[in-house]
C-alpha positions in Angstrom: -15.4 -11.6 10.6 -11.9 -11.3 9.3 -9.4 -11.5 11.9 -6.5 -8.6 12.0 -3.9 -10.7 10.8 -5.8 -11.5 7.7 -6.5 -7.8 6.7 -4.5 -6.4 4.2 -4.3 -3.2 5.9 -3.1 -4.8 9.2 -0.5 -7.0 7.7 -0.2 -7.4 3.7 2.3 -10.0 3.8 0.1 -12.1 6.0 -3.3 -11.4 4.1 -1.3 -12.3 0.9 -0.2 -15.5 2.4 -3.5 -16.4 3.6 -5.1 -15.7 0.5 -2.3 -18.1 -1.5 -3.0 -20.8 1.1 -6.8 -20.7 0.3 -6.2 -20.9 -3.4 -3.8 -23.7 -3.1 -6.1 -25.6 -0.8 -8.8 -25.0 -3.1 -10.9 -22.9 -0.7 -12.3 -20.3 -3.2 -15.0 -19.6 -0.5 -12.5 -18.4 1.9 -10.9 -16.1 -0.5 -11.3 -12.1 0.0 -12.5 -11.8 -3.6 -13.3 -8.3 -3.6 -9.9 -7.2 -2.3 -8.1 -9.4 -4.5 -9.6 -7.9 -7.6 -8.7 -4.5 -6.3 -5.2 -5.6 -5.6 -4.8 -7.4 -9.3 -6.3 -4.4 -11.0 -3.7 -1.9 -9.0 -0.9 -4.4 -10.0 -2.1 -3.8 -13.8 -2.1 0.1 -13.0 1.1 0.0 -11.6 2.9 -1.8 -14.4 1.6 0.6 -16.7 2.6 3.7 -14.6 6.1 2.1 -14.3 6.2 2.1 -18.3 5.0 5.4 -18.7 7.5 7.0 -16.1 10.3 5.1 -17.6 9.5 6.6 -21.4 9.1 9.9 -19.8 12.8 9.7 -18.1 14.2 8.2 -21.2 12.6 10.5 -23.6 13.5 13.7 -21.6 17.3 12.5 -21.6 16.9 12.0 -25.4 15.5 15.6 -25.7 18.4 16.9 -23.6 21.0 15.1 -25.7 19.5 16.4 -28.8 19.1 20.0 -27.7 22.2 20.5 -25.3 24.9 18.0 -26.7 27.3 20.1 -25.4 26.2 19.5 -21.8 26.2 15.7 -22.0 27.4 13.8 -19.2 27.9 10.4 -18.6 25.1 10.1 -16.3 22.7 11.0 -19.4 24.1 8.0 -21.2 24.1 5.8 -18.2 20.3 6.8 -17.7 19.3 6.5 -21.3 21.0 2.7 -21.4 19.2 1.9 -18.0 15.8 3.1 -19.1 15.7 1.0 -22.4 17.1 -2.1 -20.6 14.3 -1.5 -18.0 11.9 -1.1 -20.4 12.8 -4.3 -22.2 12.7 -6.1 -19.3 9.4 -4.9 -18.2 7.9 -5.8 -21.6 9.6 -9.3 -21.3 8.0 -10.0 -17.9 4.7 -8.2 -19.1 4.5 -8.9 -22.9 0.9 -7.6 -22.8 2.0 -4.2 -22.4 3.7 -4.1 -25.8 0.4 -3.1 -27.7 0.0 0.0 -25.2 3.3 1.1 -26.1 2.6 3.8 -28.8 -0.2 5.0 -26.4 2.2 5.2 -23.4 4.9 7.1 -25.8 2.4 9.7 -26.7 0.9 10.2 -23.2 4.4 10.3 -21.7 5.9 12.9 -24.0 4.3 16.0 -22.9 5.6 15.4 -19.3 9.2 14.6 -21.0 9.2 17.7 -22.8 8.2 19.9 -19.6 10.7 18.0 -17.7 13.3 18.6 -20.3 12.5 22.3 -20.4 12.9 22.4 -16.7 16.1 20.7 -16.4 18.1 22.3 -19.1 16.7 26.0 -18.5 15.4 26.2 -22.4 12.2 27.5 -23.1 9.6 24.7 -23.4 8.9 25.9 -27.1 12.4 24.6 -27.8 11.1 21.1 -27.6 8.5 20.0 -30.4 4.8 19.5 -29.6 5.1 16.1 -30.7 7.5 13.5 -30.0 10.4 13.9 -32.4 11.3 10.3 -31.9 9.6 7.1 -33.1 8.9 4.2 -30.9 11.6 2.2 -32.7 14.0 4.9 -32.1 13.3 5.5 -28.5 13.9 1.7 -27.5 16.5 1.2 -29.9 20.0 0.8 -28.2 21.9 1.9 -31.1 19.7 5.1 -31.8 21.5 8.2 -30.3 19.9 11.6 -31.6 22.2 14.2 -33.5 22.5 17.5 -32.2 19.6 19.6 -33.6 18.0 16.6 -35.4 14.7 17.4 -36.7 
């Protein structure tokens, strides 16, 4: 029977430390294997979700910049720079995410398109059905869309 202090729901940090202590001591039979597997799988999903969310925000701002250049604010530029920087850091920390970038871009675009329409008040049809930016453009710190660029 597991003590409450070793239950991840009762005290997550204590549970983690207990698992670390068991691993370091080689007491593999003491590990909460099932819960560890769930935690590790959750971490993987979290990294992928973070990548997709950052791509949504980045593409939404690129779309806004492309379709409403006259309303551009400094915060749009800062957001684009921040998202590009944070994506690069995420990829540096988790290089195994790189092969999933094209899929993540495609999966993120519909939400970015919808959010751009919501934020700008422009009809959804204003924004192309497919991403108008290549993956290289999205991540390139020197790429800034031209107004009305096709």
